[in-house]
N, C-alpha and C positions, 0 to 999 in steps of 0.2 A: 415795459421796463427790462431791467437784467437781472435774470435769473439768480435766486440766491442759493448760496452751496455747492456751486459749480466746482468738481475737481480742480485741483492742480497741474500744471502741464504735467504729461508726462506717455510719451510716444508709445510705449510699452499699450497704454489703454485709449489711445486718440482713435477717431475716425479716420483722419486725415493727418499725414505728417510728414515735412518736407526738409528736406537736408542740402545742404551744400548746393543750393540749386542756380544753375549760371544759365542764361539765355542769351547769344546772341543771333541776331538776325542782318542777313545782307551785311554781315561784316561788324556791325554794330553791338557794341554790349548793351544789354537792354536790363538785367538781370546777373548781379554777383554775390554769391555766400548767402545767399536767402535761406533759413532756417526758422520752422517754430512747429508745434501740433496746435489740435482742433479736436477738441471734446465732443462727442455726439450729446445733441440736445444745447449747444450754446449761439451764440450767434455773434460772431467775429466780423467788425466795421475796418475794411482797407481803405486808408486815407494816405493821400500824398500831393503833392503839387502835379498839374500837366505833365507829361513828359517822362512821370518817374517808375513806370513800370507795372502799372496796378492792372491793367489789360491785359499785357502781358500773361502777368501770375496767374490771373484765371484761367487762360488759354492753355499754360504750361500743367494745372492742374488736373485738365479735361484734356490732356493730351495732343492739344489742334498745333502745337509746334513742338520744333526740337528742342531739348533741353541736356542739360550734365548735371549731374546730381543723382537726390533720389525722391522721389514722388509715390508714397505710400497710401493706400486708401484700403482701409479697414487692416491694414497689416499688409497687403500685395499691392508688389510695384504696379502705379497705374496702366503702364504701359503692356503689363501682362492680363491686364482684362481684355473680353474680347469686345469690341465696340458696343453690342448689344448689352452684354452683362454690365460694360462702365454704365453705361445709359439708364439703366435700372436703379443703379446708387447713386447718380450724381447727375445733376440739371445745371443747365445751363441757361439764364435767360440774358442775350448778350444787350447792350447800348445800343437805342437806337436801330434796330436790325431793320433792315430795308425789304422788300420783296417784290419779284418781279414775276411771280407765278399767280396767275386770278385762282387761288384758293376761296370756296368758302370758309367762314370762320368755325364753322362746325370739323371739314376737312383737314384747318391747319392745324386745331386743339388736337384731333384724333391722332396725330402722328405722334403724340406724347405717349399715346398707347402703344407705338413700334416696339419697344422694347421687352413689352410683354407678351405680345399677339407674331412679332415674328414681322419683317415689312411685307409679304409678299399673302400674308394671311387676312380674311375678312373682318371685320370687326363686329362686337357681339352686341347686343342691346344692353349689356351692363357696362360697355365701354360707352357708348355714346349718353348711358343715365350718366356716366362721371362728367362727361363735357357738359350736362346741362347745368350739373350740381356746379363745376368748376366758372362757366361763364355766371352762374347765377352770385356766387362769389364775387368775382369780377366787377357784378354789376353791369355785364352785356348780356341780359337775358332779353329774348328776341332778335339777339343779332348773328344767331345760328346759320342763316342761309343767306347774310351777306358778303360780297365781296369782299375780299381781305385789302383789296386795291382802292376801294371805296371809302376806308378807316382814316382817323384823325390817326398824329403820330400817338398821342394820348391812349386812344384805344387799340392800337397796334399794340402797344408796349401792356396793354393788360390783356390782350390774348395770348402773347408770349407769356404771361405768369399764368394764365388757365389751362398751356399746353403743360409748362412745368409740373402743376398743379394734379393733372392726371397722370404725369409722367410717375407721379406716387416715389420719387427717389429720396433717398435718406439725406442726401446734401444738396442745397444750393446754391449755383454761385451766380451772382445777382450783379451785373456789371451798371451801377447807378441807376438800377432800375426805377426811379422816381424823375429821370430829366425830362420826359416829356409831358408829365402829368401836372396837371393845375393843384392847388391846394389843397382842395375838396381831397381827389384822388389818391393823390402823393400819402393822405394821412390814410385814406380808408387802406391804400397799398400795404401801406407799414404796419397798421394795425392789424391786416388778415396775415401777413411774415411773422409777424411777430405772435399770432395764433398758432401756428404751423410749429416756430420753435417750442411753444409751450405743450403742444403735443409732442414732440418727441422731435421735429427734423432738427436738421443741423443745417446754420446759413454761414457761407461767407459772402460780403457784401461790399461792392466799390460804392465810398460815398461821396460827394464833393461838396455837400454842405455838413460842417463840424460839428452843430447844434446837433442835426439830425441824427449822425452818427453816434454820438455822446449820449441821446436819449435812448439808442434803440440797441445798442450793441452792447455786449459782456463786458467784452475787450478790444484794443485797438490795436493793430497792428499799422504803423505809418511807415510810409514806401518814401527815401529821398534817393533821387542819382539812381533808381534799382538797387538799393541796398535798403535794409531791412533797419530803419535807427532808432524805433522805440516798439514798445510794444506793452498794453498791460490795462487797468483803468481808463477808462476816456480821462477822467477827473485829472488820474494821475500823468496822463500822458500829456493833455492838452495843457500844458503851461505857456504862461505868457511870450518865456524863452522860447520854448519849443516850436508855438506858432509863429515868434520873429525868423526864427533861423530855418526851420522849414517852407512855411508861407508867405514870408516876409510882409509881414502884417506886425504891426503895434497890436496888441490887443488886451483887454482885462478880461477875466475869467469869474466865475462866480459858481458855489454850487449853492445852491436855493435849499428852503426845508422843504420842499416838495420833494425833493429828488432831483428836479430838474437840472441842467448846466446851461449855464448863458454865458456867452461871448460877446465882447463890444469890442468891435475891430473900432482902430482909432484913425491911423495912418498907415503908409505902405514903410516897410523899413527900405535905406539905403541901401544898395546892394554889396556897395564895400563895409558894409555895418554888419553884414550879416554873417555867422561863424563860416570859416573857409574849407572846415572838412562836419561832417556826419559824426566825427567819431566821438564828441564828447555826448552824446544818447545814452540813458541807461535801459537796462534791460531790466 
């Protein structure tokens, strides 16, 4: 659940600061004028319809795509970090990552230790202990010698989470991390990530499920058409009007006595009745 007592947004104290971010790929504008700050020890959810730029935003933060504007990690321009130093501070778990090389599970997870050891140096016993602990955390004990090509999509996703765990980065970027997981592992995964945040890690996660985002994230960022149209407490952001405007669904919302947030979807909204611009969103 969201952590109480988080500091207010202030770029001077933020782990991650994004200002005036624009991304254009192959001549197409993907993100425009995006800006926000993330404090250390918080869980921020990133939501928006398909094609709104969520994955591109994560890739820009990880310096995987060219961009205009400013992205600072711990006060330093993200592109000024060496790849190895950046990987010690930032881990990226991609959505549905595919594999073509026949690693064992242990070999793939050990790659998460490369930023700490160097790419050509051998791994030590304590690295392998971290791998075993991480595999246990994601319920993959006994999988160390399995070929990654033999794994299901959900198992592969959990292997990449284990790799991020052993990377021991301060900031985790998660791109729809539960998309290939069944209900049991969705819950286990989210609880594990929540424990990491409680322990001081910082998370920026793309969510497809708005209720799941509201349950775990301290704050939400809403993207629409490549622009940030809302941010704040999940219950304040996910109003029926905004769900209709951004996601095209009539909905009822309810904050229950136990703190959970419920969304009941009623019917699609006609495109002609949706707001023509995202400018009405409040920040």
